[in-house]
TORROMI-12708 format. One record per residue (C-alpha): residue in one letter; x, y, z. Coordinates in steps of 0.001 Angstrom, whole numbers, padded with zeros to 6 digits, always signed. Example, Ala and Ser with C-alpha at 12.3 -4.5 7.8 and 13.67 -1.06 7.14 Angstrom:
a+012300-004500+007800/s+013670-001060+007140/
# end
This chain:
m+000000+000000+000000/a+001382+003397-000993/q+001978+006006+001668/f+000405+009306+000683/r+001379+012763+001868/v-000244+016154+001397/g+000858+017560-001956/d+001481+014180-003613/p+000309+014072-007237/i-001829+011014-007910/v-003425+009319-010901/y-006925+007935-010536/h-007951+005430-013210/k-011664+006256-013365/p-013888+003556-014906/k-016690+004886-017100/s-019233+003763-019663/s-021074+005634-022406/v-022163+005386-026028/s-019088+007240-027287/p-015764+007218-025412/g-013706+010401-025523/p-010196+010820-026915/r-008532+010090-023537/a-010346+006771-023061/k-008178+003682-022550/d-008971-000036-022402/v-012162+000466-024420/y-014454-002522-024963/p-018158-002870-025886/l-020698-003959-023287/a-023070-006931-023795/h-025301-005608-026595/g-022681-003337-028168/e-024634-000127-027583/h-022377+001165-024809/y-018660+000990-024162/h-016748+000501-020940/y-013414+002312-020610/v-010985+003993-018237/v-009974+007663-018113/d-006898+008779-016167/k-007516+011673-013784/f-004582+013703-012479/w-005228+014965-008959/k-003330+016154-005877/v-003602+015011-002245/t-004873+017762+000066/s-005441+015742+003248/v-004481+012350+004678/n-007153+011141+007092/t-006783+008728+010027/d-009680+006575+008778/g-007680+005243+005810/t-008864+007807+003275/i-007299+010732+001458/e-008888+013916+000203/v-007832+014961-003293/v-008450+018026-005417/t-008945+018161-009169/r-007552+020747-011565/t-010944+022496-011516/g-011080+022593-007695/k-013483+019703-007041/k-012725+017556-003999/h-013045+013801-003621/i-012427+011423-000715/l-010852+008108-001695/p-009792+005041+000298/v-006006+004623+000174/n-006429+000954-000787/d-008508+001762-003908/p-006986-000293-006768/n-007641+002578-009214/l-005431+004949-007214/s-001679+005311-007677/k+001072+007829-007027/a+002275+009670-010108/h+005873+008804-010952/p+008211+011727-011766/l+008216+011041-015518/l+004415+010950-015545/q+004322+014196-013549/l+006553+015844-016116/r+004633+014505-019119/f+001210+015555-017797/r+002253+018569-015692/k-000505+020769-017170/r-003203+018293-016152/f-002310+018255-012433/p-003758+020956-010134/n-001396+023766-009088/
# end
């Protein structure tokens, strides 16, 4: 399990489904009847609070806040190369 600290940049691999995946969609596959698609979109967020109950609070580039469990399999720390490559997509 990764140790998170305030200020850590993180990547959240958000699962989604819709009739038309966007350009940032990854791992796209059709659902049962082929009318919808399931896919993953990477979200680039920053840790604003580490809570004692095993959760972290994160902020998006647009200022929205989310609370996530630290053991969420879709959550990972952003490696330095990833931070550099997507630096404009992380919140300031």
